[in-house]
C-alpha positions as CSV (number, residue, x, y, z in Angstrom):
1,M,0.0,0.0,0.0
2,A,1.0,3.7,-0.1
3,R,2.9,6.0,2.2
4,I,0.5,8.9,3.1
5,V,1.1,12.1,5.1
6,V,-1.9,13.7,6.8
7,V,-1.6,17.3,8.0
8,G,-4.3,18.2,10.5
9,S,-5.4,18.4,14.1
10,V,-5.7,15.8,16.8
11,A,-8.1,16.4,19.6
12,Q,-9.6,14.8,22.7
13,D,-13.3,14.9,22.2
14,E,-15.8,14.8,25.1
15,V,-18.8,13.3,23.4
16,L,-22.3,13.9,24.9
17,T,-25.2,11.9,23.4
18,L,-28.3,14.0,23.9
19,R,-31.8,12.7,24.6
20,Q,-33.4,15.7,22.9
21,P,-32.5,17.9,19.9
22,L,-30.2,20.8,20.6
23,R,-32.2,24.0,21.1
24,A,-31.3,27.4,22.4
25,G,-32.5,28.2,25.9
26,C,-33.4,24.7,26.8
27,H,-32.3,22.3,29.5
28,L,-31.2,19.0,27.9
29,D,-30.5,15.5,29.2
30,A,-27.4,13.5,28.2
31,A,-27.9,9.8,27.5
32,G,-24.2,9.1,27.5
33,Q,-20.8,10.7,27.9
34,K,-17.3,9.5,26.8
35,L,-13.9,10.6,25.7
36,R,-13.0,9.9,22.1
37,L,-10.0,10.5,19.9
38,G,-10.9,13.2,17.3
39,G,-9.7,16.1,15.2
40,G,-9.7,16.2,11.4
41,G,-6.1,14.9,11.0
42,A,-6.7,11.8,13.3
43,N,-10.2,11.2,11.7
44,T,-8.6,10.9,8.3
45,A,-5.4,9.2,9.3
46,I,-7.1,6.2,11.1
47,P,-9.3,5.0,8.2
48,L,-6.4,5.2,5.9
49,R,-4.3,3.1,8.3
50,H,-7.3,0.6,8.5
51,A,-7.0,0.3,4.7
52,G,-3.4,-0.8,5.0
53,H,-1.5,2.4,4.2
54,H,1.5,3.7,6.2
55,V,0.2,6.9,7.6
56,I,2.3,9.7,9.1
57,L,0.4,12.4,11.0
58,V,1.8,16.0,11.0
59,A,0.1,17.7,13.9
60,S,0.8,19.3,17.2
61,V,-0.1,18.4,20.8
62,G,0.5,20.3,24.0
63,A,2.7,19.7,27.0
64,D,-0.1,18.3,29.2
65,A,-1.4,14.9,30.2
66,V,-4.0,15.1,27.3
67,A,-1.1,15.0,24.9
68,D,0.1,11.6,26.3
69,W,-3.5,10.3,26.0
70,L,-3.7,11.4,22.4
71,L,-0.3,10.0,21.4
72,A,-1.0,6.7,23.0
73,R,-4.3,6.3,21.2
74,L,-2.8,7.3,17.8
75,Q,0.0,4.7,18.3
76,A,-2.5,2.1,19.3
77,E,-4.2,2.7,15.9
78,G,-0.9,2.2,14.1
79,I,-0.4,5.9,13.2
80,D,3.2,7.1,12.8
81,V,3.5,10.0,15.2
82,S,7.1,10.8,14.6
83,A,6.1,14.1,13.0
84,V,3.7,15.1,15.8
85,A,5.2,18.2,17.5
86,R,4.8,18.9,21.2
87,V,4.4,22.6,22.0
88,A,3.9,24.6,25.1
89,G,0.4,24.9,26.4
90,D,-2.7,22.7,26.3
91,S,-3.7,20.1,23.7
92,T,-6.7,20.5,21.5
93,R,-10.0,19.6,23.3
94,S,-13.5,19.7,22.0
95,L,-17.1,19.1,23.3
96,V,-19.1,17.1,20.7
97,M,-22.9,17.0,21.2
98,V,-24.8,14.4,19.2
99,D,-28.6,14.8,19.0
100,P,-31.1,11.9,18.6
101,G,-31.0,12.4,14.8
102,G,-27.2,11.9,14.7
103,E,-26.4,15.6,14.0
104,R,-23.4,16.8,15.8
105,T,-22.5,20.2,17.3
106,I,-18.8,20.8,18.1
107,V,-17.6,23.4,20.6
108,N,-13.8,23.9,20.6
109,L,-12.6,24.2,24.2
110,R,-8.8,24.4,23.5
111,R,-6.8,24.8,20.3
112,C,-3.1,23.7,20.1
113,R,-1.2,25.5,17.4
114,E,2.4,25.7,16.3
115,A,4.1,29.0,16.0
116,G,4.7,28.6,12.2
117,P,4.1,26.2,9.4
118,P,5.2,22.5,9.9
119,R,8.5,22.7,7.9
120,R,9.2,19.0,8.7
121,L,6.7,18.3,6.0
122,S,9.4,19.0,3.4
123,S,11.5,16.1,4.7
124,L,8.8,13.5,4.6
125,E,8.6,11.1,1.6
126,A,5.1,10.2,0.6
127,D,3.0,9.0,-2.2
128,A,0.2,11.4,-1.2
129,V,-0.2,14.3,1.2
130,Y,-3.6,15.3,2.6
131,V,-4.1,18.7,4.3
132,R,-7.0,19.3,6.7
133,T,-6.3,22.7,8.2
134,R,-7.3,26.3,7.7
135,D,-3.9,27.7,8.4
136,L,-2.9,29.9,5.5
137,D,0.9,29.7,5.5
138,L,1.3,26.3,3.8
139,A,1.5,27.4,0.2
140,G,5.3,27.0,-0.1
141,L,5.4,23.6,1.5
142,L,2.5,22.3,-0.6
143,T,4.1,23.6,-3.8
144,E,7.2,21.7,-2.9
145,A,5.2,18.6,-1.9
146,G,3.3,18.6,-5.2
147,T,6.5,18.1,-7.2
148,R,6.9,14.6,-5.7
149,S,3.5,13.6,-4.3
150,L,-0.2,13.7,-5.0
151,V,-1.5,16.6,-2.9
152,V,-5.2,16.7,-1.7
153,A,-6.3,19.7,0.3
154,H,-9.4,20.7,2.1
155,V,-11.1,24.1,1.6
156,P,-11.6,26.6,3.1
157,P,-9.3,28.6,3.1
158,L,-10.5,30.2,-0.2
159,E,-7.8,32.8,-0.8
160,A,-6.2,32.7,-4.2
161,G,-3.1,30.5,-4.3
162,S,-3.5,29.4,-0.6
163,R,-3.7,25.7,-1.4
164,P,-1.4,24.5,-4.2
165,A,-2.8,21.1,-4.7
166,H,-3.8,18.6,-7.4
167,V,-7.3,17.9,-5.7
168,L,-9.4,20.2,-3.5
169,V,-12.2,18.9,-1.3
170,G,-14.9,21.1,0.3
171,S,-18.2,20.7,2.0
172,E,-21.2,22.5,0.4
173,P,-22.3,24.2,3.7
174,D,-18.7,25.6,4.1
175,L,-18.5,27.1,0.6
176,P,-19.9,30.5,-0.5
177,P,-22.4,30.8,-3.4
178,A,-19.7,32.2,-5.8
179,F,-17.6,29.1,-5.3
180,L,-20.6,26.7,-5.7
181,A,-21.7,28.5,-8.9
182,D,-18.4,27.5,-10.6
183,P,-16.4,25.1,-8.5
184,W,-13.8,24.3,-11.2
185,S,-12.8,28.0,-11.8
186,A,-13.0,28.9,-8.1
187,G,-10.9,25.8,-7.2
188,R,-8.3,26.5,-9.8
189,S,-7.8,30.0,-8.4
190,I,-7.0,28.4,-5.0
191,A,-5.1,25.4,-6.2
192,G,-3.1,27.0,-9.0
193,E,-2.0,25.6,-12.3
194,G,-1.5,22.1,-10.9
195,G,-5.2,21.7,-9.9
196,R,-6.8,18.7,-11.6
197,L,-10.0,18.2,-9.6
198,V,-12.4,20.0,-7.3
199,V,-14.7,17.8,-5.1
200,V,-17.8,19.2,-3.3
201,T,-19.5,17.0,-0.7
202,R,-23.3,17.4,-0.4
203,G,-24.1,15.3,2.7
204,P,-27.0,12.9,2.1
205,R,-27.0,13.9,-1.6
206,G,-23.6,12.4,-2.1
207,A,-20.8,14.3,-3.8
208,E,-19.7,15.9,-7.1
209,A,-16.3,16.2,-8.8
210,F,-15.4,18.9,-11.3
211,G,-12.5,18.9,-13.7
212,A,-11.4,20.7,-16.8
213,S,-13.5,18.5,-19.0
214,E,-15.5,16.3,-16.7
215,R,-18.3,16.6,-14.1
216,V,-19.0,13.4,-12.1
217,A,-21.7,12.9,-9.5
218,A,-22.0,10.0,-7.0
219,P,-25.2,9.7,-5.0
220,A,-25.1,8.6,-1.3
221,P,-26.8,5.4,-0.2
222,A,-29.6,5.8,2.3
223,V,-28.4,5.0,5.8
224,A,-29.7,5.3,9.3
225,V,-27.8,8.2,10.8
226,V,-26.2,7.5,14.2
227,D,-23.4,10.1,14.4
228,S,-22.4,12.5,11.6
229,T,-19.1,13.4,13.3
230,A,-16.1,12.8,11.0
231,A,-18.1,11.8,8.0
232,G,-16.4,14.4,5.9
233,D,-12.9,13.4,7.2
234,V,-13.6,9.7,6.3
235,F,-14.9,10.7,2.9
236,A,-11.6,12.4,2.3
237,A,-9.7,9.3,3.5
238,G,-11.7,7.2,1.0
239,L,-10.9,9.7,-1.8
240,V,-7.2,9.8,-1.0
241,H,-7.1,6.0,-0.8
242,A,-8.7,5.6,-4.2
243,L,-6.7,8.3,-5.9
244,V,-3.3,7.1,-4.6
245,L,-4.2,3.7,-6.0
246,G,-4.7,5.3,-9.4
247,R,-8.5,4.8,-9.7
248,P,-10.4,7.1,-12.1
249,T,-12.5,10.0,-10.9
250,R,-15.9,8.2,-10.9
251,A,-14.5,5.2,-9.0
252,A,-12.6,7.4,-6.5
253,L,-15.7,9.5,-5.9
254,E,-17.9,6.4,-5.4
255,T,-15.4,5.0,-2.9
256,A,-15.3,8.3,-0.9
257,V,-19.1,8.5,-0.7
258,A,-19.3,4.9,0.5
259,W,-16.7,5.5,3.2
260,G,-18.5,8.7,4.3
261,A,-22.0,7.2,4.3
262,T,-20.7,4.2,6.4
263,T,-19.3,6.7,8.9
264,V,-22.7,8.3,9.7
265,A,-24.1,4.9,10.5
266,C,-21.3,4.4,13.2
267,A,-20.9,5.8,16.7
268,G,-17.4,7.2,15.9
269,L,-15.0,6.1,13.2
270,P,-15.7,2.9,11.2
271,S,-13.7,-0.1,12.5
272,R,-10.9,-1.7,10.6
273,E,-13.2,-4.6,9.7
274,T,-15.7,-2.1,8.3
275,I,-13.2,-0.3,6.2
276,L,-11.7,-3.6,4.9
277,R,-15.2,-4.6,3.7
278,L,-15.3,-1.4,1.6
279,L,-12.0,-2.0,-0.2
């Protein structure tokens, strides 16, 4: 399998399962509470590892006990944490509230950030690099990475030239009307001349991919929603998995949609056995 670098966050999520829908001004009851490994970087890295890839996570954790907890769980999942930096301060922590319909609301309690871009990225050999962060100062590193690896990046950010990448991935609710009106042109402005594909996820309506001469849609299967947390991250993992194996756009998009749809039917990330059934 492939060697894949994932750039993104790792967090300790406190998950509350609610008995009632989340509504402003109401008193709500929790049916359950637990701690869970989370963050966009971890949520993408783990399914890729389940699929058999060697996954290196580029992230930062703090100097607290939560950092030890995060690193231990990443290593237990088989993630290479040699590029995870420890910085002063607290690790990233979030409160995740999941309502009875499976919709999640995330409240960031702490954010762990490095002082500058993760320059160690330039020393990591990889078949593919996936970026799941809104930090804006990665353009130079991604331009360099793109000369030797497939680069897939999440948007936002939407600033011109901010994400030099071969493939961009964004969620419809996160994207402005001007982007959605012409995803290919808007994406090329962000990704630059090397941009080959722009993918827009549309939740229960599946996803669509836009290229210079192609437009491909993949519907999502109907599933019982348990927890929508990380569905977008696992969709991205499925997309990277398929693209790094050389699959064409339609097959890659169908793989990604299948991985994402499977995730919303799980309480947390899909298991290794579940991912293997999707391969």
